[in-house]
DRENDRENLUM-775320 format. One line per field, with one value per residue: residue number from 1; x, y, z of N, C-alpha, C in turn. Coordinates in nm, 3 decimals, always signed. Layout:
<sites>
num <- c(NUM  ...)
nxx <- c(X  ...)
nyy <- c(Y  ...)
nzz <- c(Z  ...)
caxx <- c(X  ...)
cayy <- c(Y  ...)
cazz <- c(Z  ...)
cxx <- c(X  ...)
cyy <- c(Y  ...)
czz <- c(Z  ...)
</sites>
This chain:
<sites>
num <- c(1  2  3  4  5  6  7  8  9  10  11  12  13  14  15  16  17  18  19  20  21  22  23  24  25  26  27  28  29  30  31  32  33  34  35  36  37  38  39  40  41  42  43  44  45  46  47  48  49  50  51  52  53  54  55  56  57  58  59  60  61  62  63  64  65  66  67  68  69  70  71  72  73  74  75  76  77  78  79  80  81  82  83)
nxx <- c(-0.277  -0.538  -0.861  -1.131  -1.210  -1.370  -1.211  -0.948  -0.958  -1.030  -0.849  -0.658  -0.751  -0.788  -0.563  -0.393  -0.382  -0.583  -0.788  -0.797  -0.882  -1.143  -1.254  -1.237  -1.441  -1.675  -1.733  -1.770  -1.986  -2.189  -2.396  -2.569  -2.776  -2.978  -3.030  -3.127  -3.349  -3.700  -3.974  -4.120  -3.928  -3.716  -3.631  -3.546  -3.334  -3.176  -3.077  -2.909  -2.722  -2.601  -2.479  -2.331  -2.126  -2.044  -1.919  -1.723  -1.580  -1.445  -1.293  -1.145  -0.999  -0.888  -0.708  -0.519  -0.409  -0.280  -0.111  +0.023  +0.174  +0.324  +0.497  +0.654  +0.957  +1.087  +1.179  +1.042  +0.796  +0.614  +0.604  +0.485  +0.235  +0.109  +0.034)
nyy <- c(+3.012  +3.011  +2.832  +2.660  +2.416  +2.332  +2.174  +2.266  +2.521  +2.517  +2.390  +2.618  +2.796  +2.699  +2.533  +2.216  +2.013  +2.052  +2.055  +1.797  +1.680  +1.801  +1.684  +1.422  +1.425  +1.488  +1.324  +1.106  +1.191  +1.218  +1.034  +1.080  +1.247  +1.085  +0.882  +1.012  +1.160  +1.234  +1.028  +1.127  +1.297  +1.138  +1.101  +1.355  +1.404  +1.176  +1.262  +1.498  +1.371  +1.192  +1.392  +1.535  +1.329  +1.270  +1.489  +1.537  +1.295  +1.389  +1.631  +1.521  +1.299  +1.451  +1.604  +1.450  +1.313  +1.485  +1.571  +1.352  +1.296  +1.535  +1.498  +1.266  +1.164  +1.279  +1.069  +0.863  +0.869  +0.764  +0.506  +0.526  +0.632  +0.394  +0.224)
nzz <- c(-1.193  -1.403  -1.377  -1.493  -1.338  -1.039  -0.839  -0.852  -0.837  -0.557  -0.433  -0.466  -0.333  -0.057  -0.014  -0.101  +0.116  +0.291  +0.086  +0.013  +0.247  +0.284  +0.053  +0.124  +0.327  +0.227  +0.070  +0.264  +0.429  +0.265  +0.214  +0.441  +0.404  +0.279  +0.471  +0.699  +0.590  +0.564  +0.501  +0.275  +0.139  +0.059  -0.230  -0.311  -0.134  -0.185  -0.431  -0.357  -0.171  -0.342  -0.532  -0.332  -0.255  -0.506  -0.562  -0.362  -0.417  -0.664  -0.617  -0.434  -0.560  -0.807  -0.676  -0.511  -0.710  -0.870  -0.638  -0.587  -0.852  -0.854  -0.630  -0.719  -0.866  -1.193  -1.350  -1.242  -1.321  -1.525  -1.397  -1.186  -1.225  -1.348  -1.119)
caxx <- c(-0.335  -0.701  -0.945  -1.304  -1.231  -1.357  -1.135  -0.815  -0.993  -1.070  -0.708  -0.567  -0.780  -0.736  -0.458  -0.397  -0.398  -0.715  -0.882  -0.804  -0.969  -1.278  -1.295  -1.288  -1.530  -1.791  -1.742  -1.793  -2.117  -2.298  -2.507  -2.623  -2.906  -3.065  -3.057  -3.195  -3.445  -3.821  -4.032  -4.159  -3.833  -3.619  -3.576  -3.451  -3.217  -3.094  -3.012  -2.843  -2.650  -2.515  -2.405  -2.214  -2.039  -1.964  -1.824  -1.610  -1.502  -1.386  -1.203  -1.032  -0.919  -0.791  -0.588  -0.451  -0.348  -0.182  +0.019  +0.121  +0.263  +0.408  +0.624  +0.739  +1.054  +1.035  +1.222  +0.971  +0.651  +0.546  +0.583  +0.370  +0.077  +0.047  -0.018)
cayy <- c(+2.926  +3.031  +2.731  +2.634  +2.326  +2.338  +2.122  +2.314  +2.626  +2.518  +2.377  +2.704  +2.901  +2.663  +2.443  +2.079  +1.896  +2.101  +2.020  +1.638  +1.639  +1.817  +1.590  +1.296  +1.456  +1.527  +1.153  +1.025  +1.238  +1.209  +0.928  +1.125  +1.295  +0.973  +0.814  +1.114  +1.206  +1.189  +0.943  +1.211  +1.370  +1.057  +1.132  +1.519  +1.358  +1.097  +1.364  +1.577  +1.280  +1.145  +1.520  +1.569  +1.214  +1.302  +1.626  +1.515  +1.206  +1.447  +1.722  +1.451  +1.242  +1.533  +1.675  +1.337  +1.238  +1.587  +1.571  +1.230  +1.310  +1.672  +1.434  +1.171  +1.207  +1.276  +0.922  +0.743  +0.920  +0.637  +0.363  +0.590  +0.625  +0.245  +0.203)
cazz <- c(-1.302  -1.382  -1.458  -1.429  -1.233  -0.895  -0.759  -0.851  -0.744  -0.422  -0.387  -0.459  -0.219  +0.075  +0.020  -0.141  +0.223  +0.335  -0.022  +0.032  +0.369  +0.235  -0.022  +0.210  +0.443  +0.142  +0.019  +0.364  +0.473  +0.145  +0.248  +0.550  +0.396  +0.245  +0.614  +0.783  +0.536  +0.629  +0.392  +0.164  +0.094  +0.017  -0.348  -0.295  -0.025  -0.245  -0.533  -0.267  -0.117  -0.444  -0.577  -0.224  -0.283  -0.645  -0.578  -0.286  -0.478  -0.772  -0.576  -0.385  -0.678  -0.865  -0.601  -0.471  -0.834  -0.869  -0.519  -0.620  -0.981  -0.799  -0.553  -0.776  -0.953  -1.345  -1.423  -1.215  -1.360  -1.583  -1.315  -1.074  -1.305  -1.369  -0.974)
cxx <- c(-0.471  -0.765  -1.071  -1.309  -1.240  -1.262  -0.983  -0.830  -0.990  -0.908  -0.623  -0.626  -0.749  -0.623  -0.482  -0.423  -0.539  -0.827  -0.882  -0.889  -1.110  -1.327  -1.342  -1.426  -1.681  -1.803  -1.819  -1.950  -2.214  -2.381  -2.593  -2.781  -3.025  -3.123  -3.159  -3.309  -3.595  -3.872  -4.062  -4.065  -3.687  -3.547  -3.500  -3.320  -3.120  -3.008  -2.891  -2.700  -2.536  -2.422  -2.296  -2.099  -1.960  -1.855  -1.703  -1.508  -1.398  -1.296  -1.099  -0.946  -0.832  -0.687  -0.500  -0.342  -0.229  -0.079  +0.100  +0.223  +0.366  +0.520  +0.707  +0.830  +1.022  +1.063  +1.118  +0.808  +0.555  +0.501  +0.479  +0.239  +0.033  -0.015  -0.162)
cyy <- c(+2.964  +2.892  +2.713  +2.530  +2.344  +2.299  +2.170  +2.443  +2.637  +2.490  +2.504  +2.812  +2.845  +2.579  +2.288  +1.998  +1.942  +2.058  +1.846  +1.578  +1.663  +1.748  +1.458  +1.303  +1.440  +1.390  +1.078  +1.060  +1.237  +1.126  +0.987  +1.168  +1.178  +0.895  +0.887  +1.186  +1.172  +1.113  +1.024  +1.292  +1.281  +1.085  +1.267  +1.471  +1.289  +1.186  +1.430  +1.491  +1.247  +1.267  +1.544  +1.440  +1.239  +1.377  +1.617  +1.407  +1.283  +1.534  +1.622  +1.361  +1.346  +1.585  +1.582  +1.289  +1.370  +1.579  +1.448  +1.242  +1.435  +1.588  +1.345  +1.208  +1.198  +1.120  +0.808  +0.776  +0.786  +0.499  +0.417  +0.586  +0.507  +0.210  +0.243)
czz <- c(-1.283  -1.448  -1.394  -1.358  -1.103  -0.819  -0.750  -0.795  -0.617  -0.348  -0.369  -0.388  -0.098  +0.065  -0.064  -0.022  +0.245  +0.213  -0.008  +0.137  +0.339  +0.148  +0.017  +0.287  +0.358  +0.103  +0.141  +0.415  +0.369  +0.139  +0.359  +0.513  +0.325  +0.373  +0.671  +0.706  +0.560  +0.488  +0.274  +0.091  +0.064  -0.119  -0.381  -0.234  -0.104  -0.357  -0.460  -0.239  -0.237  -0.514  -0.462  -0.239  -0.411  -0.632  -0.496  -0.347  -0.610  -0.720  -0.490  -0.469  -0.748  -0.805  -0.547  -0.576  -0.873  -0.787  -0.561  -0.734  -0.904  -0.728  -0.617  -0.883  -1.113  -1.396  -1.377  -1.251  -1.418  -1.483  -1.193  -1.126  -1.314  -1.224  -0.986)
</sites>
């Protein structure tokens, strides 16, 4: 499957489990540039941190929803999506 979505391309390359871990790590450490930035670089660090957090959140969410839907039996799909 060829797609332009980075979350899917990363999962195809390194696997779904590793992509979930990568997304969680990106989301978790996204605030570090803001905390560790010197006074003059807070704005660029905030932009970088927000980008890393957003990217991590997106790749984690796309892959966890796909995994959840893949392991849920077809008759229960509608029930699973409501949760």
